[in-house]
Every structure is written in structure tokens, then in C-alpha cells.
N, C-alpha and C positions, 0 to 999 in steps of 0.2 A: 549438573547445574553448577558449573564453575563460575567464579566471578569474571573470568576472561570471556565467557560466552554471553554475558549480560549485554555488552554493546551491540551484539549481533541481533539480540531479541528486541531491542528498543524499537526499531522501525516496524517490526511485525506487530508488536503490541499497540503502537500508535495507530496503525491501519485498522486493527481489530476494534479498538475503542472508538475511533472515528466512525467506522462502519456501524457500530452499535448505536452511537448517538444519532447519526443520520437516519438510521432505520427506525429507531424509536420515535424520533420527532415526526417523521412522515406518517408512521403508523398511528400515533395518537392524534395527530391533526385530522387524519381521515376518520378515526373513531369518534372524535368529538363532533365533527361536522356532519356525520352521516345522519343522525337524528334530525338535525336542522334541514338538511338536504331533503330528507323524506317528507318533512312537513311542508316545505316550500313547493317541491315539484309534484309530489304524489298526494298532497293534502292529507298526510297522515295526521291522526289525532295525537294528542299528547300521550294517550295510552298506547297507541300503536308504536310511537317513537320509543316509549319506555320498553315495550316488548322487544323492539329491535336491539336496544342496548342490553337487555337481559339475555337475549340469544347470544350476543357477543360475549357477555360474561361467562355464560355456560360453556360456550365454545372454547374460551380461553382456558378454563379449568380442564376440559377434556384434552385440549391440545398440549398443555403443559404436562399433564399426567401421562401422556403417551410418549414423551421424550425418552424416558429410560428404556421403554420397550424398543423404540426405534434405534437408539444408540446400541442396544444389546445385539441387534441383528444386522445393522448397517453401520458403515463408517460414519463418523460425525459429519464429514463433508457431504456425504450422500443425504443425510437427514437435513442438513442445511440447504442443500440444493432443492429438495422436495418442498421445504418450507418457503424458499424464495419463489419457486414456481407457483406455489399456493397463493402468495401475495400478488404475483403478476396476474394470475387467474382471477382473483378477487377484484382487482382494479379493472380488468377487462370486462367482467360482468357488470360492473357499475357504469361502464362506458358504452354499453350496447344501446343504440338508439331505439326508441319505441319498446323498451323492455317492460315487463310486468313488475309491479312493486314487490312481488314475492322474491325476485332475484336479489333484492337488497338483503334479505334474510340469508340467502345462500352465500352471497358475497361476504357477509359477516362471519359465517362459518369458516370459510377459507382464509379470511383476513386474520382471524384469531389464531388459526393453526400456524400462520407464518411467524408468530412471535417466538417460535422455537429457535429461529436464527439468533435472536438476541440472547436467549438463555444459553444456547450452546457456545456462542462467542465469548460470553463472560466466563463460562466454565473453562474454555480453552485458555483464555488469558490468565486466569488464576492458576491453572496447572503449569503454565509455561513460566510465569513470573517466579523468581526465586523467593523462598520464604524469608520473611523479615524485611523485604523491600517493597512490600505492597502498601 
């Protein structure tokens, strides 16, 4: 971690932080609007929409808790790839025409697991950045 290597790391860190912000923005936009979408399209009651959000919260806790296990047995880029595939799968479930409302709960499970990308990206950025310059 020489000071001479810092200029080489700056573009990588910028890309990682940008990816993190874009991913978080899209993720939370989908999370916030999912309950409203369920109420409008599937006529979910307020209680059902709340359960949908609770499933998301529980899934997020489980997904974040499994990151250390995944990183222990797989490379970080592999865990990130699995999480990105999980996000794409969640969006695909929500896009299936004529789907059953229960698929929204399943999509919520996969969507929350995909937050591992943001967690690992911020961890990698903090590992790479030199101490005292964060």
C-alpha cells in the first residue's frame, strides 16, 4: 500500500462506489414501490403489503448473515456474481405476466439476498483504500 499505488486505485474505487450507489438506488426504489405495486395490481390489503415488507426484512437479515459463510468458501467475486444473479432473478419473477401474487414474496427473498453485492463492494473498497485516506 504505497502512496505511489494510490493513483492506480482511484479509478477502481470510483467504479466500485458508483456501482454501489446505483445498485442501492435501484434496490431501494424497488423495495419501496413493491408494497404499493402489490396493493394496486393484486389488491393486497395493508396487512398483506406489510407482510411483504416483513418478508423482505427477514430475508435481508438472513442474506447479510450468510455473507461470511459464502466468502469463507467462495471468492468474493463469486459471491457477488451469485447475488447479482439473484437480483436479476427477482426482477424476472416480478416481470412474469399472469403470475400469482405469491411470486412477489419469492421475489422479495431473492431481492434481499442480492444486497450482498453492496456489502461486499463496500468491504473491498475499504480493504483497498489506504488507511488514513478514507
